[in-house]
C-alpha distance (Angstrom), angle and dihedral (degrees) to the residues before:
residue distance angle dihedral
M1 . . .
Y2 3.80 . .
I3 3.83 95.3 .
N4 3.78 92.7 52.3
N5 3.79 92.0 50.4
S6 3.82 94.1 47.5
K7 3.79 122.1 98.8
Q8 3.83 95.8 -169.1
I9 3.80 124.1 31.8
V10 3.82 133.2 -174.1
I11 3.82 115.6 -155.1
K12 3.79 120.3 -166.4
I13 3.82 119.9 -159.2
G14 3.78 121.1 -158.7
S15 3.81 122.7 -140.1
S16 3.80 92.3 -114.2
L17 3.82 89.0 64.6
L18 3.82 93.1 58.6
I19 3.81 98.9 39.5
D20 3.80 125.8 35.6
D21 3.82 128.0 -144.9
K22 3.83 90.3 -89.4
K23 3.86 90.9 56.4
N24 3.84 91.7 -107.3
I25 3.79 117.8 145.7
R26 3.82 109.5 -121.1
K27 3.83 98.5 -135.3
K28 3.81 93.8 157.8
W29 3.80 90.9 56.0
L30 3.80 91.7 48.5
F31 3.81 90.8 52.0
E32 3.80 90.1 52.0
F33 3.81 89.0 48.3
A34 3.84 88.6 51.4
K35 3.84 87.4 58.1
D36 3.81 88.3 57.3
I37 3.79 91.2 50.7
E38 3.81 90.7 47.3
Q39 3.81 89.6 55.5
L40 3.81 92.4 49.4
I41 3.78 90.9 50.6
K42 3.80 91.0 49.0
S43 3.78 87.3 52.3
K44 3.82 87.9 59.6
K45 3.80 93.8 -109.5
K46 3.79 123.9 145.5
V47 3.81 111.7 -129.0
I48 3.82 132.1 -161.8
I49 3.81 118.3 -173.1
V50 3.81 120.4 -155.1
S51 3.80 108.0 -167.4
S52 3.76 132.4 -172.6
G53 3.77 120.9 -161.5
A54 3.82 108.0 87.7
I55 3.82 94.7 114.1
A56 3.82 92.6 39.3
L57 3.84 90.9 52.1
G58 3.82 90.4 44.4
C59 3.81 90.1 53.0
K60 3.81 90.0 49.5
K61 3.78 92.6 51.4
L62 3.82 92.0 47.9
N63 3.82 92.5 39.0
I64 3.80 93.8 -128.4
N65 3.80 133.4 132.6
K66 3.83 116.1 -103.8
K67 3.82 92.6 -149.2
N68 3.81 91.9 66.3
L69 3.80 95.1 51.9
K70 3.82 122.1 117.6
L71 3.77 119.5 -151.4
D72 3.80 98.4 -102.2
K73 3.81 91.0 49.1
S74 3.83 92.5 45.0
Q75 3.80 89.3 56.7
A76 3.79 90.7 59.2
V77 3.79 91.9 43.3
A78 3.81 89.6 51.2
S79 3.80 89.8 53.4
I80 3.79 89.7 54.9
G81 3.77 94.0 42.2
Q82 3.79 94.5 48.3
I83 3.80 90.9 68.2
E84 3.80 89.8 47.2
L85 3.80 89.8 51.5
M86 3.82 94.3 49.8
N87 3.81 92.8 44.8
L88 3.78 89.9 51.0
F89 3.81 92.9 51.8
K90 3.78 93.0 42.6
E91 3.81 92.0 51.0
I92 3.80 93.9 50.4
F93 3.83 99.6 37.2
K94 3.81 91.9 47.8
R95 3.80 88.3 69.0
K96 3.79 88.2 62.9
K97 3.81 92.8 42.4
L98 3.82 90.1 -116.1
N99 3.81 115.7 154.0
L100 3.80 117.7 -138.5
S101 3.79 133.7 -162.0
Q102 3.78 129.3 -173.2
I103 3.81 128.4 -127.6
L104 3.82 121.8 178.6
L105 3.80 114.9 -165.9
T106 3.81 134.7 -172.0
L107 3.78 125.3 -156.2
E108 3.82 90.3 -102.1
D109 3.82 90.9 56.2
T110 3.77 88.7 69.7
E111 3.84 100.0 29.0
I112 3.82 94.6 56.0
R113 3.78 108.9 70.3
R114 3.82 97.8 -142.6
R115 3.80 91.5 52.8
A116 3.81 92.4 45.9
I117 3.82 90.0 54.8
N118 3.82 90.6 48.5
A119 3.82 89.9 51.0
K120 3.81 90.8 52.5
R121 3.79 91.4 48.3
T122 3.81 90.6 52.8
L123 3.81 91.9 49.3
D124 3.81 91.4 50.7
N125 3.77 91.7 49.8
L126 3.78 92.0 49.8
F127 3.82 90.2 53.4
D128 3.79 89.2 51.2
L129 3.82 89.3 53.1
G130 3.79 91.7 50.5
F131 3.82 96.7 -111.0
I132 3.82 129.7 134.9
P133 3.82 111.9 -132.9
L134 3.80 114.0 -132.1
V135 3.81 107.3 -159.3
N136 3.77 130.3 -164.1
E137 3.77 136.9 160.5
N138 3.77 112.6 -94.1
D139 3.82 93.5 -116.9
S140 3.81 92.1 167.0
I141 3.81 92.5 73.6
A142 3.80 105.0 17.1
T143 3.79 117.5 106.2
S144 3.78 126.3 -154.8
E145 3.81 90.0 -97.0
I146 3.80 94.4 55.0
K147 3.78 101.6 35.5
Y148 3.75 131.7 110.3
G149 3.79 85.6 -151.2
D150 3.79 91.2 -158.7
N151 3.77 134.6 50.0
D152 3.81 93.8 -137.4
R153 3.78 92.8 75.2
L154 3.81 92.0 36.0
A155 3.81 88.7 55.4
S156 3.81 92.1 49.5
R157 3.81 91.2 49.9
V158 3.83 90.1 48.7
A159 3.83 89.5 50.5
Q160 3.82 89.5 50.0
I161 3.82 98.7 47.9
S162 3.80 93.0 41.6
G163 3.81 93.2 50.0
S164 3.83 93.5 -123.5
D165 3.80 121.7 173.0
C166 3.77 98.3 -143.7
L167 3.82 142.1 23.6
I168 3.81 123.1 -161.6
L169 3.80 117.4 -163.8
L170 3.79 106.6 -159.9
S171 3.79 111.0 -163.6
D172 3.79 141.6 141.0
V173 3.84 93.0 -80.4
D174 3.80 131.1 76.4
G175 3.79 93.5 -132.0
L176 3.81 139.7 -78.4
F177 3.81 115.3 -24.8
D178 3.78 130.8 -168.1
K179 3.84 87.2 -124.3
N180 3.78 134.0 20.0
P181 3.87 102.6 -79.3
K182 3.80 91.8 -154.8
L183 3.80 90.2 61.2
N184 3.81 101.8 29.4
K185 3.81 123.1 51.8
N186 3.84 91.4 -165.8
A187 3.80 94.2 56.3
K188 3.83 111.8 134.8
L189 3.79 125.3 -141.2
I190 3.79 115.0 -123.9
S191 3.80 105.9 -135.7
N192 3.83 102.3 -169.1
V193 3.80 133.0 20.8
K194 3.79 117.3 -168.1
K195 3.80 97.2 171.0
I196 3.82 130.9 20.0
N197 3.80 100.6 -134.5
N198 3.80 134.3 157.0
R199 3.82 91.2 -77.3
I200 3.79 92.0 56.2
E201 3.81 91.8 44.5
K202 3.84 89.3 56.9
Y203 3.81 90.3 58.6
I204 3.77 94.0 62.0
S205 3.75 112.4 123.6
K206 3.80 117.7 -145.9
N207 3.80 94.5 -156.9
I208 3.81 112.7 129.7
S209 3.80 123.1 -164.6
E210 3.78 120.1 -129.6
H211 3.81 96.7 -106.2
G212 3.83 99.3 29.5
T213 3.79 127.1 82.3
G214 3.80 95.0 -162.4
G215 3.75 132.4 72.7
M216 3.78 134.6 173.9
K217 3.81 91.3 -61.3
T218 3.82 93.8 64.7
K219 3.80 90.4 43.8
I220 3.79 90.9 56.0
E221 3.81 89.7 48.8
A222 3.81 88.4 51.6
A223 3.82 89.5 49.9
K224 3.83 91.1 54.2
I225 3.82 89.8 56.4
C226 3.79 91.8 47.7
Q227 3.78 94.2 48.6
I228 3.80 91.6 52.4
S229 3.81 90.6 45.9
G230 3.79 93.8 53.3
C231 3.82 92.3 -112.2
Y232 3.83 127.6 135.3
M233 3.81 114.7 -128.6
A234 3.79 131.5 -166.5
I235 3.77 131.8 -166.9
A236 3.81 106.5 -154.1
N237 3.77 142.1 162.5
G238 3.79 110.2 -97.7
L239 3.81 97.6 179.3
I240 3.82 92.0 88.7
D241 3.82 121.1 82.6
R242 3.81 115.3 -95.2
P243 3.82 92.5 12.1
L244 3.82 95.1 179.6
K245 3.78 92.4 49.7
H246 3.84 87.0 51.5
I247 3.80 91.3 51.8
I248 3.80 91.4 50.7
S249 3.83 94.2 46.8
K250 3.80 103.2 35.1
N251 3.86 103.0 20.5
Y252 3.81 89.2 -152.0
C253 3.81 99.0 156.9
T254 3.79 140.8 78.2
W255 3.81 118.3 -85.3
F256 3.75 122.4 -160.3
L257 3.81 108.8 -154.4
P258 3.81 119.4 -142.6
K259 3.75 124.8 -118.2
I260 3.80 115.7 -118.0
S261 3.77 97.8 -98.5
K262 3.79 124.5 -165.9
L263 3.79 92.5 176.4
D264 3.79 118.2 124.6
A265 3.82 119.8 -121.6
R266 3.82 93.1 -95.1
K267 3.79 94.8 53.4
K268 3.81 91.0 45.2
W269 3.79 86.8 55.4
I270 3.81 90.9 50.5
I271 3.78 96.2 49.0
S272 3.80 92.5 45.1
S273 3.82 96.0 57.0
I274 3.81 112.7 141.9
S275 3.79 97.5 -157.8
P276 3.84 118.3 30.1
K277 3.80 108.2 -168.5
G278 3.80 99.7 -143.0
E279 3.81 149.9 -6.7
L280 3.79 134.5 -113.4
I281 3.81 116.5 -158.6
I282 3.80 110.6 -154.9
D283 3.80 135.9 -172.5
D284 3.80 129.7 -113.5
G285 3.77 93.1 -97.3
A286 3.80 91.1 57.3
I287 3.81 90.8 48.0
Q288 3.79 90.0 54.6
A289 3.80 91.0 48.5
L290 3.81 91.4 51.4
K291 3.81 90.6 50.2
K292 3.82 87.4 58.0
G293 3.80 90.5 54.0
K294 3.80 97.5 -100.3
S295 3.80 127.2 144.1
L296 3.78 121.5 -105.8
L297 3.81 111.7 -98.8
A298 3.81 128.8 -163.0
T299 3.81 93.0 -115.0
G300 3.82 91.4 68.8
I301 3.80 96.1 51.1
K302 3.82 113.8 102.5
N303 3.81 101.0 173.9
I304 3.76 144.5 -5.3
N305 3.83 135.0 -143.7
G306 3.79 128.3 -165.0
K307 3.76 138.7 17.6
F308 3.80 116.0 -87.4
S309 3.78 144.0 152.9
K310 3.77 133.2 -124.3
G311 3.80 109.8 -74.3
D312 3.82 95.0 24.8
H313 3.82 123.3 134.1
V314 3.79 112.9 -102.1
K315 3.80 135.7 178.9
I316 3.80 120.7 -123.7
L317 3.81 112.0 -145.5
D318 3.82 131.4 -172.9
K319 3.82 122.1 -130.4
N320 3.80 89.8 -84.4
M321 3.83 89.7 58.2
K322 3.81 91.4 -111.6
E323 3.79 114.6 144.1
Y324 3.78 111.7 -112.2
A325 3.83 103.4 167.3
R326 3.77 146.7 -15.9
G327 3.77 130.1 -131.9
L328 3.78 150.4 154.4
S329 3.80 112.8 -90.4
S330 3.83 118.9 -127.4
F331 3.82 89.6 -157.6
N332 3.79 136.2 42.7
S333 3.83 120.4 -109.8
D334 3.82 94.6 -100.5
E335 3.79 91.3 53.5
I336 3.83 92.6 48.4
F337 3.78 90.8 49.3
R338 3.81 88.9 57.0
I339 3.79 97.1 45.4
K340 3.84 101.7 35.9
G341 3.81 112.2 126.4
Q342 3.81 92.2 14.4
H343 3.78 128.7 119.6
S344 3.81 114.9 -103.0
S345 3.83 91.3 -118.4
K346 3.84 89.5 65.1
I347 3.82 97.7 51.5
N348 3.84 97.1 89.7
E349 3.80 91.0 47.9
I350 3.83 93.3 48.7
L351 3.81 95.6 46.1
G352 3.82 95.6 36.6
Y353 3.78 95.5 -130.6
V354 3.82 139.5 70.6
S355 3.80 113.5 -87.1
K356 3.82 142.7 155.1
S357 3.77 119.7 -70.0
E358 3.83 94.9 -138.1
V359 3.79 121.2 72.6
I360 3.81 88.9 -158.5
H361 3.80 118.1 10.7
K362 3.80 116.4 -136.2
D363 3.83 90.0 -119.0
D364 3.81 89.0 57.9
M365 3.80 94.8 49.5
V366 3.82 135.5 81.1
E367 3.83 127.9 -172.4
I368 3.80 115.7 -127.6
């Protein structure tokens, strides 16, 4: 069993697990969940919890409807709800003598390498101190442009930067089905997914719960990050008591199996980017060069999409607009627009200053 063999586990809790349809806080469920965490800690496992629910709890305290919230108002509501969320966990986990800490992350905290390393260092120190990190997106300051927008992908990125072995997405569904189980009684649960291909993509359900902002689509995107990072990921029903115990004993869920990855931590971080800032469309000659382990040069770039700065994540697409690789750009978008299709020897003359010869260095690039 993948949980039993894991040393470090990330567990994501959806809003619908903490608050029911009648806006009641599910304290009994959370206490049963704390029993699961207690067992994992006793088994010498490191645990990170990623919990949704700040905005939902804020709405409950203010007695307002989440559906009518605009972004600026939701930021304030999240600030109010975040205290409610932490107090709820602290109250319940204290009964099991489990120590909690709080970490609030924005998208940039994982997309900027220096911040990602700092986040990992903090997590490691919290483990050493005997505390369980409770992670949430910093909704109080995040704007629509710099938001994850869902805790599924946030959890997968946390799993990736922390080097965790396993991610469990607890939600209101049993896993991935071949049909929508809410509409089809004969829908079959898919137990294991080795590769996310077109067949798997077709299974995605677009149903969204009242409190959650995710859905099966974001869970599949999270699974892609985990597979690349060498991390097992499960989609499982968290509505039952002791959900982790149930996964271990019954294994009724969907497991996404990791690819055998030889990438170092830095390249895993590059390939797992949530929000690449632009696209470089390259010719066949450049594709062949990249396949031989070469860097991307300006001469092979046919076109460019997006506005980005030096050091930003960008996608590298072939002439058919199919993604081939990702990397960190050595130039900003304006500079690349000026030098695209040109020989490297002409770059300094075109730009008027000394610069690198590679648009994306091979050490800063990962094939998809």
